[in-house]
C-alpha positions in Angstrom: -2.2 4.3 -28.6 -3.1 6.7 -25.8 -2.4 4.0 -23.2 1.0 3.2 -24.8 2.0 6.9 -24.8 0.8 7.3 -21.2 2.8 4.4 -20.0 5.9 5.5 -22.1 5.8 8.9 -20.5 5.5 7.4 -17.0 8.6 5.2 -17.7 10.6 8.2 -18.9 9.7 10.1 -15.7 10.3 7.2 -13.4 13.8 7.8 -12.1 15.1 7.1 -8.6 15.7 10.6 -7.2 16.0 9.7 -3.6 19.2 11.0 -2.0 21.2 8.8 0.5 21.0 9.6 4.2 24.1 10.9 6.0 25.7 8.5 8.4 24.4 10.1 11.6 20.8 10.4 10.4 17.9 8.0 10.1 14.5 8.1 8.5 11.5 5.8 7.7 9.4 4.9 4.7 7.7 8.3 4.9 10.8 10.1 3.9 9.5 13.0 6.1 11.2 12.1 9.3 14.9 12.8 8.7 16.3 12.7 12.3 19.8 12.9 13.8 20.7 10.1 16.1 23.6 9.4 18.4 24.5 6.0 17.0 23.2 3.1 14.9 24.2 -0.4 15.9 23.7 -3.3 13.5 24.4 -6.7 15.2 25.1 -9.7 12.9 25.0 -13.5 13.3 28.6 -13.4 12.1 29.8 -11.4 15.2 28.9 -13.7 18.1 25.7 -14.6 19.9 22.6 -12.4 19.4 22.1 -12.2 23.2 25.6 -10.9 23.8 25.5 -8.3 21.1 22.1 -7.0 22.1 23.1 -6.8 25.8 26.2 -4.8 24.7 24.0 -2.3 23.0 21.6 -2.2 25.9 24.6 -1.6 28.2 25.9 1.2 26.0 22.5 2.9 26.0 22.2 2.8 29.8 25.8 4.0 30.4 25.4 6.8 27.9 22.0 7.7 29.4 20.5 7.7 25.8 17.1 6.4 24.7 17.2 3.1 22.7 14.9 2.3 19.7 14.6 -0.9 17.9 14.3 -0.9 14.0 13.6 -3.6 11.4 13.3 -2.4 7.8 11.8 1.0 8.9 8.6 0.7 7.0 6.6 2.6 9.7 6.0 6.3 8.9 6.0 8.2 12.2 9.2 7.7 13.9 8.2 4.4 15.6 11.7 3.1 15.2 13.8 6.0 16.5 13.9 9.1 18.6 16.0 12.2 18.3 19.5 11.9 19.5 19.0 8.3 20.6 20.5 5.0 19.7 19.0 2.9 17.0 19.3 -0.8 17.1 19.1 -2.3 13.5 17.9 -5.9 13.7 18.0 -7.3 10.1 21.5 -8.8 10.7 19.9 -11.3 13.0 17.9 -13.6 10.7 18.5 -17.3 11.6 15.6 -19.7 11.5 14.8 -23.4 12.0 11.6 -25.3 11.3 10.1 -27.8 13.7 8.5 -29.9 11.1 6.7 -32.2 13.5 4.9 -29.3 15.3 4.8 -26.8 12.3 6.6 -24.2 14.4 9.2 -21.8 12.9 11.9 -20.6 15.2 13.1 -17.3 13.7 15.2 -14.4 14.8 13.4 -11.1 14.9 15.6 -9.4 12.2 14.6 -11.9 9.4 12.7 -10.5 6.5 9.6 -12.2 5.2 11.3 -12.6 1.9 13.9 -14.8 3.6 11.2 -16.6 5.6 9.1 -17.3 2.5 12.2 -18.7 0.7 13.1 -21.0 3.6 9.6 -22.3 4.1 9.0 -22.8 0.4 11.8 -25.4 0.3 9.9 -27.2 3.1 6.4 -26.9 1.5 5.3 -24.6 4.3 4.0 -21.0 4.3 3.2 -18.1 6.7 -0.3 -18.1 8.3 -0.6 -14.3 8.7 1.6 -11.5 7.2 1.3 -8.3 5.3 0.7 -8.2 1.5 4.4 -7.6 0.9 7.6 -9.5 1.9 9.7 -6.4 2.7 9.1 -6.3 6.4 11.0 -7.9 9.3 9.4 -10.5 11.6 10.1 -8.4 14.7 8.7 -5.3 13.0 5.6 -7.1 12.0 5.0 -8.5 15.5 5.7 -5.1 17.1 3.0 -3.6 14.9 0.7 -6.7 15.1 0.2 -6.7 11.4 -2.6 -8.5 9.4 -3.0 -9.4 5.8 -5.1 -11.1 3.1 -6.0 -14.1 5.2 -9.8 -14.3 5.5 -11.6 -14.9 8.8 -8.2 -14.6 10.7 -7.1 -12.3 13.6 -3.9 -10.3 13.3 -0.4 -12.0 13.3 -0.3 -12.2 17.2 -2.7 -15.2 16.8 0.1 -17.2 15.2 2.8 -16.4 17.8 3.5 -19.3 20.2 6.2 -17.6 22.1 9.1 -15.2 21.8 12.2 -14.3 23.9 12.5 -10.7 25.1 15.5 -8.8 26.4 14.3 -6.5 29.1 15.7 -3.1 30.2 17.5 -4.7 33.2 19.4 -7.1 30.9 17.4 -10.2 31.8 15.9 -12.5 29.1 12.4 -13.9 29.5 10.3 -16.3 27.4 6.9 -14.9 26.8 3.9 -16.9 25.8 0.2 -17.2 26.7 1.3 -19.2 29.8 4.7 -17.6 30.6 4.9 -13.8 31.3 1.5 -13.6 29.7 1.1 -9.9 30.4 4.3 -9.1 28.5 3.3 -11.3 25.7 0.2 -9.2 25.1 2.0 -5.9 25.6 4.9 -6.6 23.3 2.7 -7.8 20.3 1.6 -4.5 18.9 3.8 -2.7 21.5 6.2 -1.0 19.0 9.4 -2.0 20.8 8.6 -0.1 24.0 9.0 -3.0 26.4 12.3 -4.6 25.3 14.2 -6.2 22.4 12.5 -9.2 20.8 15.4 -11.6 20.1 13.5 -14.4 18.3 10.0 -15.9 18.0 8.2 -19.1 17.5 5.5 -18.9 14.8 2.8 -21.4 13.8 3.1 -22.0 10.0 0.8 -23.7 7.5 1.0 -25.7 4.3 2.0 -23.9 1.1 -1.2 -24.5 -0.9 -1.9 -24.0 -4.6 -4.6 -21.6 -5.4 -6.9 -20.7 -8.3 -8.1 -17.1 -8.6 -11.6 -15.9 -9.0 -12.7 -12.3 -9.2 -15.9 -10.2 -9.1 -16.7 -6.5 -9.4 -19.6 -5.2 -7.2 -21.0 -2.0 -5.7 -19.5 -1.2 -2.3 -22.9 -1.4 -0.6 -23.1 -5.1 -1.7 -19.7 -6.0 -0.4 -20.3 -6.9 3.3 -23.2 -9.3 2.6 -21.4 -10.9 -0.3 -18.2 -11.3 1.7 -20.0 -12.9 4.7 -21.9 -15.3 2.5 -19.4 -16.3 -0.2 -16.0 -15.8 1.4 -16.3 -16.3 5.2 -18.5 -19.4 4.7 -16.1 -21.0 2.1 -13.3 -22.9 3.8 -11.6 -23.4 0.4 -10.7 -19.8 0.1 -7.1 -19.3 1.5 -6.5 -15.6 0.6 -8.9 -12.8 -0.3 -8.8 -9.0 -0.7 -10.8 -6.2 -2.4 -9.6 -3.2 -4.2 -11.6 0.0 -4.7 -12.0 2.0 -7.9 -10.5 5.4 -7.0 -11.2 7.2 -10.4 -13.2 10.4 -9.7 -16.3 9.2 -11.6 -16.8 6.1 -9.5 -14.9 7.2 -6.4 -15.0 4.4 -3.7 -18.2 3.0 -5.2 -16.9 -0.2 -6.9 -14.9 -3.0 -5.4 -12.9 -5.7 -7.3 -12.9 -8.7 -5.0 -10.2 -11.3 -5.7 -10.3 -14.6 -3.9 -7.9 -17.6 -4.1 -9.4 -21.1 -3.8 -7.4 -24.2 -2.9 -6.5 -26.3 -6.0 -4.9 -29.6 -6.5 -1.4 -29.7 -8.0 1.1 -32.6 -7.8 4.2 -30.5 -7.4 5.1 -26.9 -6.4 7.2 -24.7 -8.7 10.3 -22.9 -7.5 9.6 -19.7 -5.6 9.5 -16.5 -7.8 8.0 -13.1 -7.6 4.7 -12.2 -9.2 5.0 -11.6 -12.9 4.7 -8.4 -15.0 6.3 -6.3 -12.2 7.6 -3.6 -14.5 4.3 -3.2 -16.4 2.3 -3.2 -13.2 4.6 -0.6 -11.7 4.1 1.7 -14.7 0.3 1.2 -14.6 0.3 2.1 -10.9 2.8 5.1 -11.0 0.9 6.3 -14.1 -2.2 6.8 -12.0 -0.5 9.5 -9.9 -2.2 12.9 -10.7 -4.0 11.5 -13.7 -7.7 10.7 -14.0 -7.0 8.9 -17.2 -4.2 6.9 -15.5 -6.6 5.9 -12.7 -9.3 4.8 -15.2 -6.7 2.8 -17.2 -5.4 1.1 -14.0 -8.9 0.0 -13.0 -9.7 -1.3 -16.6 -6.4 -3.2 -16.7 -6.8 -4.7 -13.2 -10.1 -6.1 -14.1 -8.6 -7.6 -17.3 -5.7 -9.0 -15.5 -7.9 -10.7 -12.9 -9.8 -12.3 -15.8 -6.6 -13.5 -17.4 -5.6 -15.1 -14.1 -8.7 -17.2 -13.9 -8.0 -20.9 -14.2 -4.3 -20.5 -13.5 -2.8 -21.9 -10.3 -0.3 -20.1 -8.1 1.1 -21.0 -4.7 0.5 -19.1 -1.5 4.1 -18.2 -1.2 4.2 -16.8 -4.7 1.3 -14.4 -3.9 3.0 -13.2 -0.8 6.5 -12.9 -2.3 6.4 -9.3 -3.6 8.4 -6.4 -2.2 7.3 -2.8 -1.7 9.8 -1.7 -4.4 7.4 -2.8 -7.1 5.2 0.2 -6.6 7.5 2.4 -4.4 7.6 6.2 -5.0 11.1 7.2 -6.1 10.5 10.9 -6.6 12.4 13.5 -4.6 9.4 15.9 -4.7 6.7 13.6 -3.4 6.1 10.6 -1.2 3.4 8.0 -0.7 1.8 7.8 2.7 -0.3 4.9 4.1 -3.4 5.2 6.3 -5.4 2.4 7.6 -8.8 2.4 9.2 -10.8 -0.5 11.0 -14.5 -0.4 10.5 -17.2 -2.6 12.1 -18.7 -4.7 9.4 -22.1 -3.1 9.2 -20.6 0.3 9.3 -18.6 0.1 6.0 -21.0 2.0 3.8 -21.6 4.8 6.3 -17.9 5.2 6.6 -17.4 5.2 2.8 -20.0 8.0 2.6 -17.8 10.1 4.8 -14.7 9.3 2.8 -16.4 10.3 -0.4 -16.8 13.8 1.0 -13.7 14.3 3.1 -11.0 13.1 0.7 -12.2 15.2 -2.4 -12.8 18.2 -0.1 -9.0 18.2 0.7 -8.1 17.5 -2.9 -6.0 14.6 -1.7 -4.4 12.3 -4.2 -5.6 8.9 -3.3 -3.8 6.1 -5.2 -5.1 2.9 -3.8 -7.6 1.4 -1.3 -7.4 -2.2 -0.4 -10.1 -3.8 1.8 -9.4 -6.8 4.0 -11.3 -8.6 6.7 -10.1 -9.7 10.1 -11.6 -11.2 13.2 -11.3 -10.1 16.8 -7.8 -9.9 18.3 -7.7 -12.0 21.5 -4.0 -11.7 22.1 -2.5 -8.2 22.1 -3.1 -5.5 24.7 -3.1 -2.4 22.5 -5.5 -4.0 20.0 -7.2 -2.3 17.1 -9.5 -5.3 16.2 -11.7 -5.2 19.3 -14.4 -6.9 17.1 -14.6 -8.3 13.6 -13.6 -5.6 11.3 -13.1 -4.5 7.6 -9.7 -2.9 7.2 -9.3 -0.2 4.6 -5.6 0.3 3.7 -5.3 3.6 1.9 -2.2 5.0 0.0 -2.0 8.7 -0.7 0.6 10.7 -2.6 1.7 13.9 -1.1 4.3 16.6 -1.7 7.4 16.5 0.5 6.7 20.1 1.6 5.4 21.8 4.8 2.2 22.8 3.2 1.8 19.3 1.9 2.3 17.9 5.3 -0.1 20.3 6.9 -2.8 19.5 4.4 -2.4 15.8 5.0 -2.5 16.2 8.8 -5.8 18.2 8.6 -7.3 15.5 6.4 -6.1 12.6 8.6 -7.7 14.2 11.7 -11.0 14.4 9.8 -10.8 10.8 8.8 -10.0 9.7 12.3 -13.1 11.6 13.6 -15.1 9.8 10.8 -13.9 6.4 11.8 -14.6 7.1 15.5 -18.1 8.2 14.6 -18.8 4.6 13.2 -17.2 2.8 16.1 -13.9 2.1 14.4 -10.2 2.7 15.0 -7.1 3.8 13.0 -3.7 1.9 12.8 -0.7 3.2 14.6 2.4 2.5 12.4 1.9 5.6 10.2 2.1 9.3 10.5 1.5 10.8 14.0 -1.2 13.3 12.8 -3.8 12.1 15.3 -4.3 14.4 18.2 -3.5 13.1 21.6 -7.3 13.1 22.4 -8.0 11.2 19.2 -5.3 8.6 20.0 -6.8 7.9 23.4 -10.4 7.7 22.1 -9.3 5.1 19.6 -7.2 3.2 22.1 -8.9 3.6 25.5 -6.5 1.0 27.0 -3.5 3.2 26.1 -3.4 4.8 29.6 -2.9 1.4 31.2 -0.5 0.4 28.4 1.8 3.4 29.2 1.6 2.8 32.9 2.7 -0.8 32.4 5.5 0.4 30.1 6.8 2.6 32.9 6.5 -0.3 35.3 8.6 -2.7 33.1 11.0 0.0 31.9 11.5 2.1 35.0 14.2 4.3 33.5 12.4 4.9 30.2 15.2 3.3 28.2 13.1 2.1 25.2 11.7 5.1 23.4 10.3 6.2 20.1 8.4 9.1 18.6 4.9 7.5 19.1 5.6 7.2 22.8 7.0 10.6 23.0 3.8 12.2 21.6 1.0 10.1 23.1 2.2 9.2 26.6 2.2 12.8 27.7 1.5 12.9 31.4 -0.3 16.2 31.0 -3.0 14.3 29.0 -3.1 11.3 31.3 -3.4 13.4 34.5 -6.3 15.5 33.1 -8.3 12.5 31.7 
């Protein structure tokens, strides 16, 4: 009865209170970066060739002497897709795609969302090799952040990119691959739109397999050895992720590992979204600010994982869920992502630091997912400089200045903690890292920014990340 009343109250309180943005403003998924911009352009496949439309926007920015930022679905959280009083180029109107079935190569425009890509590939019995755990992001945005996902023993998404076309600041278009314009290829993948406008890409795709789920709960200190022995050595596992228990009594000490093993099935069902979305939303949102809600969620997740055992599901079904399922719709608070990359043998030492730092700031931690990724051999500004565990954390914070200050202070402590164990933090989120912390995590950044100024001599392509961390004062004193 208590669980029913708890979820009922959550449902009654779960209204969409988010106000719309004014026409001359933009923001991102943080809902903390409301920024006035000079113009927003949204090219479309219905309005002529992509190349002509993008060149027109580029020309307008150059003539107006305004900075230009490229945006997908704006799920970054630190102004990586805009800068104050600049021009924003919205890409989602450019979403054409075509599959080369002989080579298993998808030709796709950068504005396409993964939800559209999954639907297209599902009809052709194909799937995506590497993407995030949600389908709400754009192809170009994912490549610009060099995302990763639930794919075990895999590098980030850059490893699946065969080539892409890039519109440079001078108006020329180049094809970038590991053989052609190889330096630009590495700079743009994980380069946050600072080198040009990605028009389209060629991605290696895979079969849309059927999976059967298994799950296991274990102490966090057993996780690395178990993962190496039972996941990395098992070629039948197509997807895998762990989720931490965040209730105070067991804070970050237990992990529920879910693995998906290939299973035979004669036919694939039509693509749909994962089930029980409304119930799963209530269980998740009901954990905000509630110790009981966190314990209830952990209990139900373990039970749901047991119920799923023996059932088969396709790879595309697992990936076909949007962020809206769990999205914060409150006007008073927002949910903020962090992500930290930790060398495999340093997982438990890093967790020990988290168990102290997060409660000491009384931070509201809602979720921690743990994934594994192998060394990135392709991108320049790489975060996976070795095999890593990735800890994706979701915090709830008030949309107030004190709330922001509190989050910033904790973030800087967490970054220091990950640096102490030889790890790094991920760049698409809040810009709370100091300039010194940024350059310690990314020692190649100084050369990255120098090459940016070489390829974009007038500084046409801008965003808030570049504005903060490319400061010449720091570079000249380092």
